[in-house]
N, C-alpha and C positions, 0 to 999 in steps of 0.2 A: 504493500500500500504506500502511495506517495503522500507527501506532507499536505498538499492542497486537498486531496480527497479526504484525509483524516479531519482536517479543519471543517470541511463541508459537512461531514457526518456529525461532528460535535455541535455545529450550529443548528442544523435541522432537527436532529434527535433531541437536543437540549430544549429547543423551542417547544416541541410537543410534550416533553417532560414537564415544562413549566405550566403549560395549559392544563394538564392532568392534575398537577398539584393545586392550582387555583380552584379547579372544579370540586375538589374534596376539602377545600378550606385550609390548605397548607401554604406556607410561603413558597414563592416561585423558586427560590434558591434550593429548597429541599427537593423540588422536582428535578432540577438540574443535577444535583448530587446523586439522587437515587438512579436516574436514568444513566448517569455515568458509571455507577456501580454495575448496572446491567451490562453495559458495554464491556466492562472488565471481565465479568463472569462469563460472558459469551465469547470473549477474546476476539472481538470485532476489529479493534485497533491494536496492532502489535505493541507489545510492552516496550520494545526499544524506541518506538516513536513517542509513547506516553511519557517515558522517563528521559527522553533525549531531546530531539529537535522541537517537540511541541512545548518545551519549557519556555520558549520565547513568549507564548501566550500568557503564561504565569507572570513573567516579568512585566509585560505591558499592562495586564489587569491590575497587578499590585501597585504599579506606579500611579495608575488612574485612581484606584481606591484611596491611596495615601494622599493624593492631591485633594480629593474631595473631603477627606478627614481633616486636613489642614484648613480647608475652607470653612469648616464648621466651628473653628476656634476664633470667633469674633470676640475680641477683648472687651468691647463695650457691652455686648450681650452677657458675657460671662460675669462681668463685674456687677451687673444688675441682679444676678442670681444670688449674690451675697457670699458670706464666708462658709455657709453650710457645704456647698459643693467642693470648695477648696479643702475642707477638712475631711469630708467623707471619701472623696475619690481616691486619695492615696491609700487610705486604710482598707477600703473594700478591694482595690486592685492588689495591694500587697497581701491582703488576707488570702485571696485566691491563689496568688503565686506561692505563698508559704505552705498552705494546706495541701495543694496539689503536689508540690515538690516533696513534702514529707511523706504523703501517702505513697507516691510512686517510688520514692527513694527507699522507704523502710518496708512498707507492706509489699510493694512490687518486688523488692529484692528477695523477699521470702517466698512470695507466691508465684512469681513469674520467672521462668528460666529462659535463657537465650541459647540458641544453638551456635555457640561460639567456642573456639579452642581455649580461650582464656577470658572468661566472663568476669573481669575484674570490676568490683563495685564502683570504684572511682573513675573508671574509664568507660563504663556502660550505663548502669542504672542512674548514677548521680548526675552526669551531664545531661542525659535524656530527661530526667526529672526536673532539672533547673530550667531547661528550654521549654518543656511542655507547661511548666508552672507559669513562665513568663507569658506564653501564648494565651493562657487561661485568664489573663487580666481583661481581655477584650469583652465587650458587650455589643450585641447587634442592635444598632439604632432603629433599623427598618421595622422589625417586629414590634418593638416597644412603641414606636410612634403610631403604627397601624392600630394597636389596641387602644391607645389613648384617644385617637380620632374616632374609633368605632363607638366608644362609650362616652365621648364628649367630656372627658375628664378634665377637671380644673381644680387647683388647690395647691397647698404647700408640698404635698407628696409629689404631685405631677410636675410641678415646676422644678423641684430638686432633682427628680428622676431625669428630666430632659437635660439638665446641666451636667449631671454625672455621666450620662450616656455619651454626651458630646465629647467628654474628655477621655473616656475609657479607652477608645481605640488608639488615641495618641499615646497614652501611657503604655499600652501594650506594645506599640512599635518601638518605643524607647527601651522598654523592659527586654524585648527580644534582642535588641542590639547589644545590651549589657550581657544577657544570658549566653548568647552565642560566643562572646569573647571569653567568658568564664569557662564554658564548656570546652573551648579550644585549648585553654591553658591546662585543663584537667586531662584531656585526652592525649594531647601531644606528648607531654612528659610531666607526670605528677611529681617526680622527684626534683625536677628542675623548675618548678613553678616559682616565679618571683612575684614580688609586689607589683613590679612594672607590668608583668603579663596580666595579672588579675585586676588591676585597677587603672593603670595609666593607659594601656592599650585600648580598653573600651572608651575611655574619655577622649582619646585622640580620634578614634573612629567616629564617635558621636559629633565631636566638634568639627571634624572635616565634613561630615554629612550636612551639618547645619550651615557651614560656610558655603558649600556648593549650592544648597537650597536658597540661601540669601542672594547670592550672585545671580542665579537663574531667575529668581523671583522678581528682582528689580529689572533684570533684562527683559522678562516677559511683559512687565508693565510698560517698558519703553517700546517694545515691538508692537504692542497692541494698538498703538497710535496709527499704525499703517494698515490695520484691518478695517476696511470700510463696510464689510458685510459679516453676517453671522458665520457663513461658511469660511470666510478668510480668517476669522477669529478662531474657529475650530482648528484650522490648519496650524496656526501659531501655538495655541494652547497644547494641543495634542503633540505637536512636534517638540515642544519644550519638555513635556513629560517623557517622551522617548529619549531625547537628548540627555536629560538628567539621569534616567535609568541606565543608559549606556555608559555615561561617564562614571557613574558610581560603580558599575560592574568592573570597568577597566581599572579603577582606582582601588578596588577592594573595600569600598565603604558601603554604607547602607543607602540604597536607592529609595527605600521606603521612607526613611527619615528625611532625606533630601527633598523628595516630592511633597512630603507633608509640610515642610518649611516653605516651599514655593506657594502652596495653597494658603498658608498662614500669612505670608507676606502680602499676597494679593488681597485677601479679605480685610486686612488691617491697614494697608498702606495705599490702596487704590480706591478712589471714589467711583461710584457707579460700577461696582465689580460684579453685579449679579450675572451678567452675560458671560463672564469669565468661567463660571461654573455651569450655568444652564446649557451652554453649547455642548457640554459633555453628554447631556441627555440624548443627543442625536446618535451617539455611538455606544452608549452605556449598555443597552440591552444585548447587542451582538457580542460585546466584549464579555459580559457576565455569562451569557449562554455558553460561550466557548470555555471560559475559565472554570466555572463551577461544574460543568459537565466533565471537563478534563480532570478536575479535582476528584470527582467520583470515580473516574477511570483508574486512579491510583490505588483504589481499594483492592485488597488482596484477601480473598476468602481463606486462602491457605494459612494465613497467620492469625485468623480470627480467634482461635482459642487463646492465644496470648494477648492479642489486641483487645478482645472482649473484656478481659479482666482489667486491663489498663483503662479502657473506656469507662468502666464503672468507677474506678478510683478517681478518674478525672472529674466525672460528674459529681461524685460525693465530695471530693476535696474542694472543687470550685464553688459548689452550692454553700458548703459550710463556711468557706473563706469570705464569700460575698455577704452572707448573712451576719457573721460575726464582725467583719470589718466595717460594714455599713452602720451597724449599731454602735460600735466604738466611736467611729468618726462623728456620728450624729450626736452622741452624748458629749463629746469634747466640744462641739460647736454649739451645744444647747439648742439643737434643732427641735421643731415641734414633735410632740409624742407620736403622731402618726408616721412621721418620717423615721423615727427610731424603731418603731415596731414593724413597719411593713416595707420599707424601701428595699431591703435585701431580697425580698421575694420578687421584686420587679426587675432585678438586675441579672437574671439568669439567661435570657436569650443570647445566643451567640451564633455567628455564621461567617460573614464575609472576611473580616480581617483574621479571624481564627483559622479558617481554612487556608487563606493565603500564606500566613506565617508557617503553617504546618508544611505546605508544599515547598516553601522556601527552605525550611530546615532540612527536608528530605534531599533537596538539591545540593546541600552543603557537603563537601567531602568528609566532614567529621562523622556524618551519619550514613555512610555508604552501606553499612551492614544493618543498621537499625531503622533506617528511614522509612521502609515499607510498614514496619510494625507501628511506628509513631503516627504516620498518616492514617492508617486504617483505624487505629484507636481514636484519634481525634475526630475523624469523620463519623465513626460510630457514636461518639459522645455528642456530636452536633445533632445527629438524628434523634438521640434520646432527649436532648435539650429541647428540640423542636416540639416534642410531645408534651413535656412537663412544664416548660417555661410560660407559654401563653396563658394556661389556666391559673398559674400562680401570679402572673402579672395582673390578671383580671381580679383575682382574690384580693391582692393588695389595694387596688383602686377602690373596690367596693367596701372593704373593711375600713378604709380611710374616709369613706362616704364622699368621694370626689367624682363619682360617675354621674353624668347628666347634670352637672352643676351649671346653672345659667350665669 
């Protein structure tokens, strides 16, 4: 099978998977992922394409997602939401990271065995646990916003929820950049790990990514002056995302973080910036159909015995961390009682950034042997979350008595 034929299959089959998902009241992304899993089980697209040349789709999609995440970080809007979200966000995100890392690192080490010649804890379970924990920080905004709109929710819980969700994906992208550097230090040589490798290297990586994003962000503002139509603007915006992603890969830094900074610069430094993000809507559906269907195609039923246990540990650890972290953060910031009691239940949806970071981790040379298990476990946990998260978000909104508030 050639590359173009494979892409055509991903788009068309993914499209119909999305339609079926909407018919049964599931998020479109879930339909893409499940139909991609079927492609994998039926071996329709060769594995060497899925894990090889099709990775360019992942890079493009993640760059686009990161740009949109950065565009949601409007400082004026975030300041209006007050100190509650500033306090709650790091605690609930860090809570998910810590609990998932501990469960996979400790329980996973006992319960899950890998078919490796030397399954050393510090070079297998621990690096994997740290990276999956970082990925678990993310929360899917689309599912949350859809439920809020469906029930016309309004109030302190809803306002705080929207603010926290807006920041969560940004936190996850930064956490992933830190986690992958720590994992590299552990895997490459535990005995020779230095403070420089563990702390300074991630800082240099993050600072370099931010610098690249700042330069291209202001460059995009300048170039936008020459775009006289929406189509021309799309060319410049999408071209900048691709340029950023390519330069980041060449430099060995985080394209996700750099693209997020571009979006952040645009939304905070450019007047009348709405079109800079809305033009992406013209190509968003086709990119997401390709990307999430491809993500599902990374699923491997052969490792499901191992991945299934990890998926349950991810779900349990993430739910616990979000609930505990949100309550601690809300208590510290003296948030309203409904926020303390119920916010954690509304922070459980996950999809886009979670799946993207999982595929990114699989592509990393560090996880050449464990990447398939990691991706399959995270995809399975996403599907489980899609089943349990919407009812729990609804529960939180109704318990807070914010549904249908005029």
